C-alpha positions in Angstrom: 76.8 52.9 129.6 77.5 56.1 126.4 74.4 56.3 124.2 74.7 59.0 121.3 71.5 60.8 121.4 71.6 64.6 122.6 68.5 66.6 122.7 68.2 70.1 121.1 66.5 71.9 124.1 69.4 72.7 126.3 71.7 70.5 124.6 70.6 67.9 127.4 70.8 64.1 126.4 67.6 61.8 126.4 66.6 59.5 129.0 69.4 56.5 129.5 72.2 58.6 128.1 75.3 59.9 129.8 77.1 63.2 129.0 79.3 62.0 126.8 77.8 62.9 123.4 79.0 64.3 120.2 77.1 67.5 119.7 76.8 69.5 116.8 77.5 72.9 118.0 75.2 75.3 115.4 71.7 75.6 115.8 71.0 77.8 113.2 68.0 77.3 110.4 69.2 76.0 107.1 69.3 79.8 105.5 72.0 80.5 107.5 73.9 78.1 105.6 76.4 79.3 102.7 74.6 79.4 99.1 77.7 80.4 97.2 79.7 77.1 97.6 81.6 75.4 94.8 80.0 72.4 93.2 81.6 69.4 95.1 84.5 67.3 93.4 83.7 63.1 92.7 83.9 61.5 95.3 86.2 58.7 95.5 86.1 55.4 97.5 89.3 56.4 99.0 90.3 59.6 100.0 93.3 60.8 102.4 93.2 63.9 104.2 95.6 66.0 106.2 94.8 67.6 109.7 97.8 69.8 110.8 96.9 70.7 114.3 99.0 72.8 117.1 99.5 69.7 118.7 100.4 67.7 115.5 99.4 66.3 112.4 96.6 64.0 112.2 95.8 61.4 108.4 92.4 60.1 108.0 91.4 57.9 105.4 87.9 58.5 104.3 85.4 56.1 102.8 83.8 57.3 100.3 82.3 54.0 98.8 80.6 53.3 101.7 79.6 56.4 103.1 79.6 58.8 100.1 77.2 62.0 101.6 79.3 62.1 104.5 82.7 61.8 102.8 81.6 64.4 100.1 80.6 67.0 103.0 84.1 66.5 104.6 85.9 66.9 101.6 83.8 69.7 100.6 84.9 71.5 104.0 88.3 70.9 103.3 88.8 71.7 100.0 87.3 75.2 100.9 89.5 75.7 103.3 86.4 76.0 106.1 87.9 73.9 108.8 91.2 75.9 108.4 91.4 78.3 112.1 89.6 76.2 113.9 90.0 73.6 116.9 89.9 70.7 118.5 88.4 72.3 121.6 86.5 69.5 123.4 88.0 66.2 125.1 85.3 63.5 126.2 87.0 60.9 128.2 85.0 57.8 129.3 84.8 57.5 133.0 86.8 55.3 134.6 88.5 53.7 131.5 91.7 55.3 131.0 92.6 56.5 127.2 88.6 55.7 126.2 86.4 58.6 124.8 86.6 60.9 121.8 87.7 64.6 121.0 85.7 66.8 119.2 86.0 69.7 116.7 84.9 71.8 113.7 83.4 74.6 112.9 81.7 75.2 116.0 79.4 78.4 115.6 80.9 79.8 112.8 77.6 80.2 110.6 79.9 81.7 108.0 81.9 78.5 107.6 78.8 76.4 107.5 77.4 74.2 104.7 74.1 72.5 104.1 73.4 70.0 107.1 73.6 66.1 105.3 71.5 63.1 105.1 72.6 60.6 107.8 74.5 57.6 106.9 74.3 55.5 110.0 76.1 52.3 110.5 74.1 50.0 110.1 73.6 50.6 106.1 77.2 51.6 105.6 78.5 48.6 107.7 81.4 50.9 109.2 81.7 50.9 113.2 83.1 53.1 116.0 86.3 51.3 116.3 89.8 52.9 117.7 90.8 55.8 115.6 87.4 56.0 113.7 86.1 60.0 112.5 82.4 60.4 112.5 80.0 63.2 112.3 78.7 65.5 115.5 75.0 66.2 115.7 71.9 66.9 117.0 69.4 64.8 115.2 69.7 62.7 112.3 70.1 64.8 109.6 71.6 68.0 110.8 75.3 67.5 110.8 77.5 70.0 108.7 80.8 70.8 110.2 81.4 69.0 113.3 83.1 65.7 113.7 84.9 63.8 116.2 87.7 60.6 116.5 87.2 57.9 118.7 90.1 56.4 120.5 88.5 52.9 121.7 85.8 50.9 120.1 82.6 52.6 121.2 79.9 50.6 120.4 77.6 52.5 122.2 78.0 55.2 119.0 76.8 52.6 116.4 73.5 52.5 115.0 71.1 49.8 117.2 67.6 49.1 116.7 65.5 52.5 116.8 68.7 54.6 117.8 70.4 55.6 114.6 73.9 55.9 116.3 76.3 58.4 114.6 77.7 58.5 110.9 81.3 57.0 110.7 83.1 57.7 107.8 86.8 57.4 107.8 89.4 55.9 110.0 93.0 57.5 111.5 96.1 56.4 109.6 98.6 58.1 111.0 98.6 60.7 114.5 96.6 58.4 117.4 99.3 59.7 119.3 98.2 63.2 118.9 94.8 62.4 119.5 95.7 60.5 122.5 97.3 64.0 123.6 94.1 65.9 123.3 92.3 63.9 124.9 94.5 64.0 127.8 94.6 67.7 127.9 93.2 69.7 130.9 90.2 70.8 130.7 87.9 73.8 132.5 85.7 71.7 135.4 82.3 73.9 134.8 82.7 75.4 131.4 80.4 73.7 128.8 76.5 73.2 129.3 74.9 69.9 128.9 76.4 67.2 127.9 79.2 69.2 127.1 79.9 70.7 130.9 83.6 70.1 131.8 84.9 68.6 128.4 85.7 71.9 127.1 89.4 72.2 126.7 91.8 74.9 128.9 93.7 75.4 125.4 92.0 74.5 122.5 94.2 72.7 119.8 94.2 74.7 116.8 93.0 73.3 113.2 95.7 75.3 111.2 94.9 73.2 107.7 92.6 70.9 106.5 94.0 69.5 103.0 93.5 66.1 100.5 96.5 64.5 100.6 97.5 63.6 97.1 
């Protein structure tokens, strides 16, 4: 069973977790976040965003009504071009379940791209779930998500909030481009690359995120 929490120390998983947990790569203090970001635009109830990658395009619909904080954060990164030139660098297939897993991308360790961390919006409050094609925020602890995100290829209920487990903050879904996501999930990884939960899941050829923008 995959569980979604990861420890900060060494990016190791908590007791009972497996090695498939979305990780928020940057662990810098808040003062490293960009201080002069533009004021965010009002958050719409629904916003479509297009991710142009080296493997094809992915179109998302973000749920600003149920997950306004997380949606506003992602739109700020998109509107300010902070995702441009980053990559999908991780493919985490679920063992023994072909086609099931997630891909992860975003700013990784680029401090110059960071915006301040955001409050956690658990699925128990938003009513969203980690269904096939869900986009959600990667993080190492609730409240430290920034510019790392992941997209699922199957129902992954273990990433939803349950009891004392805060889960991950789902905030939208894929409306076009699931074939692109599955190709990235199936791409070759480097067996000994990465550490902790990410070991063996780093793509041999990260897929470039060329541009991320709203779709009018």
